[in-house]
DOKE-20704 format. One record per residue (C-alpha): residue number from 1; residue in one letter; x, y, z. Coordinates in steps of 0.5 Angstrom, whole numbers, always signed. Layout:
SITE | NUM | A | X | Y | Z;
...
END
This chain:
SITE | 1 | M | -20 | +95 | -30;
SITE | 2 | T | -24 | +101 | -33;
SITE | 3 | I | -20 | +106 | -37;
SITE | 4 | K | -22 | +111 | -32;
SITE | 5 | T | -19 | +107 | -26;
SITE | 6 | I | -13 | +106 | -31;
SITE | 7 | I | -12 | +114 | -32;
SITE | 8 | R | -13 | +115 | -24;
SITE | 9 | T | -8 | +110 | -23;
SITE | 10 | L | -3 | +113 | -28;
SITE | 11 | S | -5 | +120 | -25;
SITE | 12 | A | -3 | +118 | -18;
SITE | 13 | C | +4 | +115 | -20;
SITE | 14 | L | +5 | +121 | -24;
SITE | 15 | L | +4 | +126 | -18;
SITE | 16 | F | +8 | +121 | -14;
SITE | 17 | S | +14 | +121 | -18;
SITE | 18 | V | +14 | +129 | -19;
SITE | 19 | G | +13 | +130 | -12;
SITE | 20 | I | +20 | +125 | -11;
SITE | 21 | T | +23 | +129 | -16;
SITE | 22 | A | +22 | +135 | -13;
SITE | 23 | Q | +24 | +133 | -6;
SITE | 24 | A | +30 | +130 | -9;
SITE | 25 | E | +32 | +137 | -12;
SITE | 26 | S | +31 | +140 | -6;
SITE | 27 | D | +37 | +141 | -1;
SITE | 28 | T | +32 | +144 | +4;
SITE | 29 | V | +33 | +141 | +11;
SITE | 30 | F | +28 | +142 | +17;
SITE | 31 | E | +31 | +142 | +24;
SITE | 32 | L | +27 | +139 | +30;
SITE | 33 | R | +30 | +142 | +37;
SITE | 34 | T | +28 | +140 | +44;
SITE | 35 | Y | +30 | +144 | +49;
SITE | 36 | T | +30 | +142 | +57;
SITE | 37 | T | +31 | +147 | +62;
SITE | 38 | H | +33 | +147 | +69;
SITE | 39 | E | +28 | +147 | +74;
SITE | 40 | G | +23 | +154 | +73;
SITE | 41 | R | +27 | +157 | +68;
SITE | 42 | L | +22 | +155 | +62;
SITE | 43 | P | +19 | +162 | +63;
SITE | 44 | A | +26 | +165 | +62;
SITE | 45 | L | +27 | +161 | +55;
SITE | 46 | H | +20 | +163 | +53;
SITE | 47 | E | +22 | +171 | +54;
SITE | 48 | R | +29 | +170 | +51;
SITE | 49 | F | +26 | +167 | +44;
SITE | 50 | E | +20 | +171 | +44;
SITE | 51 | K | +24 | +178 | +45;
SITE | 52 | H | +30 | +176 | +41;
SITE | 53 | T | +32 | +169 | +39;
SITE | 54 | T | +27 | +168 | +33;
SITE | 55 | G | +29 | +175 | +30;
SITE | 56 | F | +37 | +173 | +31;
SITE | 57 | F | +35 | +166 | +27;
SITE | 58 | E | +32 | +170 | +21;
SITE | 59 | K | +37 | +175 | +21;
SITE | 60 | H | +42 | +169 | +20;
SITE | 61 | G | +38 | +165 | +15;
SITE | 62 | M | +34 | +160 | +19;
SITE | 63 | R | +26 | +160 | +18;
SITE | 64 | N | +22 | +159 | +24;
SITE | 65 | V | +17 | +154 | +23;
SITE | 66 | G | +14 | +153 | +29;
SITE | 67 | Y | +14 | +153 | +37;
SITE | 68 | W | +11 | +148 | +42;
SITE | 69 | V | +11 | +146 | +49;
SITE | 70 | P | +9 | +139 | +50;
SITE | 71 | T | +2 | +137 | +54;
SITE | 72 | D | +5 | +131 | +58;
SITE | 73 | P | +5 | +134 | +65;
SITE | 74 | D | +13 | +131 | +66;
SITE | 75 | K | +15 | +136 | +60;
SITE | 76 | S | +10 | +141 | +60;
SITE | 77 | G | +14 | +145 | +65;
SITE | 78 | N | +21 | +145 | +62;
SITE | 79 | T | +21 | +143 | +55;
SITE | 80 | L | +21 | +147 | +49;
SITE | 81 | I | +20 | +144 | +42;
SITE | 82 | Y | +21 | +148 | +35;
SITE | 83 | I | +23 | +147 | +28;
SITE | 84 | L | +27 | +151 | +24;
SITE | 85 | E | +28 | +151 | +16;
SITE | 86 | H | +35 | +151 | +13;
SITE | 87 | E | +37 | +152 | +5;
SITE | 88 | S | +41 | +146 | +6;
SITE | 89 | R | +46 | +142 | +12;
SITE | 90 | E | +51 | +147 | +10;
SITE | 91 | A | +47 | +153 | +10;
SITE | 92 | A | +45 | +151 | +17;
SITE | 93 | A | +52 | +150 | +20;
SITE | 94 | E | +54 | +157 | +17;
SITE | 95 | S | +48 | +160 | +20;
SITE | 96 | W | +49 | +157 | +27;
SITE | 97 | E | +56 | +159 | +27;
SITE | 98 | A | +54 | +166 | +25;
SITE | 99 | F | +49 | +166 | +30;
SITE | 100 | G | +53 | +164 | +36;
SITE | 101 | N | +58 | +169 | +34;
SITE | 102 | D | +53 | +175 | +33;
SITE | 103 | P | +55 | +180 | +38;
SITE | 104 | G | +48 | +182 | +39;
SITE | 105 | W | +46 | +175 | +41;
SITE | 106 | Q | +52 | +174 | +45;
SITE | 107 | E | +50 | +180 | +49;
SITE | 108 | V | +42 | +177 | +50;
SITE | 109 | Y | +45 | +170 | +52;
SITE | 110 | K | +49 | +173 | +57;
SITE | 111 | K | +44 | +178 | +60;
SITE | 112 | S | +39 | +172 | +60;
SITE | 113 | R | +43 | +168 | +64;
SITE | 114 | E | +44 | +173 | +70;
SITE | 115 | D | +39 | +169 | +74;
SITE | 116 | G | +43 | +162 | +73;
SITE | 117 | P | +43 | +158 | +67;
SITE | 118 | I | +37 | +157 | +63;
SITE | 119 | V | +38 | +151 | +58;
SITE | 120 | K | +40 | +144 | +61;
SITE | 121 | H | +40 | +140 | +55;
SITE | 122 | I | +39 | +141 | +47;
SITE | 123 | D | +37 | +135 | +42;
SITE | 124 | S | +37 | +137 | +35;
SITE | 125 | V | +35 | +132 | +29;
SITE | 126 | Y | +36 | +134 | +22;
SITE | 127 | M | +30 | +132 | +17;
SITE | 128 | T | +28 | +132 | +10;
SITE | 129 | A | +21 | +133 | +8;
SITE | 130 | T | +17 | +126 | +5;
SITE | 131 | A | +14 | +127 | -2;
SITE | 132 | Y | +7 | +127 | +2;
SITE | 133 | S | +9 | +132 | +7;
SITE | 134 | A | +4 | +138 | +7;
SITE | 135 | I | +11 | +142 | +8;
SITE | 136 | Q | +16 | +141 | +2;
END
């Protein structure tokens, strides 16, 4: 083994351990949410998110990371997938409670459902970033 190889190996180990330490010291969690809508209601959900929901999330301490629609034909017309960032699991719980109790959000929610319910089912998964993730 050459000295150059040893130095590269040690450098890689050091960078990896620094990444693990940084991850361990952070309480940040990401929340992956998948909404399945009632038939024909995905456009209403998009409108509600674009015009209102994302702003209420930010107001209550949740960071909007991204929003996606599946390309699979059986899900593309009724599914919205998104990721939020929270300071911690505790902060997430507090944010969701404040969001749900916000009179402005309650008004938007009620108005958006005048033509019927929008969301049929919600799945939520909390995640932490790995040391090799592009997002920390």
